[in-house]
N, C-alpha and C positions, 0 to 999 in steps of 0.2 A: 216822489223822485228816489227816495231811498228805497221804497218798494220796488220800484220799477228796475233800479240799478241790481237789485238783489235777485230778481227774476231773471234778468238777463244773465247775471254770473251764474245762476243755478242751470239755466239752459245750456250755457258754454261747457259748464262741467259734464253735464249729462250727455252732451254730444262727445266730448273728450273720452269719457267712460265706455260708452258704446263703440268707438272707433278703436280704442286702445287693444282689445282683444284681437281685432281683426289685424292690426299691424303687428302684434306678436306671433300671430299664426303665419303671415306672411314672411316675417323675418325669420321664424325658425324653419320654414320650408325652404327659404332660400339658402339659408346656412346647411341644411341636410343636402340639397342638391350640390353646393359647392365642395362639401366634404366628402361626398359619395361619389362624385364624377370619376375618379380613377379606377377604384375597385369595381364599379358597376359596368365598367367597359370590358371587363375581363370575361371573355367567353369560354375559354378553356376548351376551345373546340378545334384547335389546330396544333399539331406536333410537328410541323416542318419548318417552322420560323426558326428555332433556336436549336434544332438537333438534326444530325444526319447519321446514318448508319453505314459502316464499312467493313469490309471483309478483312480487316486487320485487327491485330492486337491493341489494346488500349495504350501499351508503351509506343507503338509505332504510330498510331493515329496522333497521340499528343505530341511526339516529336515533330511529325508534320505540320501540327497547329503552331509550334513553337516557331519552326522554321518559316512559317508562313508570315507570322508577326515580325520577326526579324527582318525579312525582306521588304516590309513596308515601314521601316524605322521605328517600331515598338521597341521600347525597353523592358526586357524581361524581369518582372520584380521577384518571381518564385517560379520554380519548375521542378516538377516531380513527375515518376513515372506515369500517373494519371491525372494530372491536373497541371495548368499553365496560367499564369497571370502576366499581364503585359500592359503597358500605358503609353500614351502619346499624346504630346501637348500640341494646340493649335492656339492661334491668335487671330481670328477673324476681323477683330477691329483693335485699334490702339489700346482702348481701355477694356476690352473683354478677352479673356483668357478661357480656353476650354480644354479639358482633359477628357480624353476617352479611354477607359480601361477594360480590357477583355478579360473575363473569367471564363476558363475552360476547363470541363471535367470530361474525363473519358473512361466510360464503364463498359466492362465485359458484356457481351451479348451473344451467346453461345460459346461454341468450341473455339471457332476461327473468326469471329466478328466483335465488333465493339460499336457503340453509339456515342457520339461526340456532342456534348451539351455545350453551347456558346450563348454567353450573356455580355453584353457590352453597355457599360455604365458612363453617362456624360455628365461631368460636373462643369458648371459655368461659374467663372470668378471674374469680379470686376475691381479695378484699381481704385483704393480709397486712400485719400491724402489726408494726413494729420499733421497741423502745424505746431511745432514745440517752440515756445518763447523761452530765451535764455535769461536767467535771473542770478544775481549775485547778492550776498549779504553784505550789508554796510553798516558799521557800528553807529548806534545811535539812532538810525532811521530803519532798519529792518531789511525787507528785502527789496531790491531795486531791480525792475524789468528792464533789460538793455533793448535798443531799438532794433534788434535783429532776431530773426527767427529761422529755424530749420524744419524741413517738410519730411516725413517719412511716408514712403509708399508702400501699401500693405494689399496683399489680394483678399478678398472677402467673397465667399461662396454665396451665390445669389440663386442657385438653383441646381437640382440634381434630378436626373430621370434616366430611366433604361430605355435604350435605343430600341425601337419597334419596327423598324423599316425592314422588311423583309427582303427586299433588293439588297440591302446592305450585308445582311447574313449571307445571302446567296452568293455574292462576290467573294466573300471570305471562303465559304466551303468549296468553290471551285479552285480558289488558289491552294487550299489544303490538299486538294487531290492532286496537284501537280508535284507535292513533295513527298507523296506515298510512293515507296519503292515499289517496283514490279518485280515479280507478283505481288498483290497486296496480302496474299494468304501467307502465314508464317510457314516457312519450310519445315516440313516434318523430318525430324532427324532420322537418319537411316539406323536401321537395326545393327547392332554390332555383329560382327562376323563371327560365326561359331565354328571353331576348328573341329574337323572331323575327329570322332573318336578313334584313339590309336589301338591298333591292333596289337594286343601283348604277343610277344615272341614266346613259342614254347621252350621250356627249358630242355637243355639237351640231356637225354637219358644215358646213364652211364652204361657202358658195354657190359653185356653179361658174359662170365667166364665159360 
């Protein structure tokens, strides 16, 4: 009986040893697929989703972008001649909070044109409740917990991702164009007027005797 039990145990161990490498390979493969899903989807084959070119200076293009965000309720966090950053808060569910942040960079492209790069980041937060029980010190006994507690609510970020919806950015670019002044091209300053050269008046010659 002992020999039979030993043989069964040895056979079971042999099966486990044979299956373990397979399980390890499957687990490694699934981990690689899970960790590589995001960057493996990057095709780098489209430049129209996050950028547009306009026949305007970077300063004018970024000012139009700033006004476009303001018209939709975004709070401008930073604004410079060639960059704008703005954010807006949403609450689609009672316990879910979403913040969308726009990051805009305007770069010069040629003499009277610029290219506007737009990136929107979406952060998701959920409400986390934490109970805090009150306690007081009692001489001779130590700490005594009272039968009431207070709860504090805090927002915990549960996700963050870049908005990749092409239609979302298209709507923003259409709105940006509405705030570009007409004409888009920077006015060329007129050349300063040059006064005609003055004609020197000849000196009067003294009369000869």
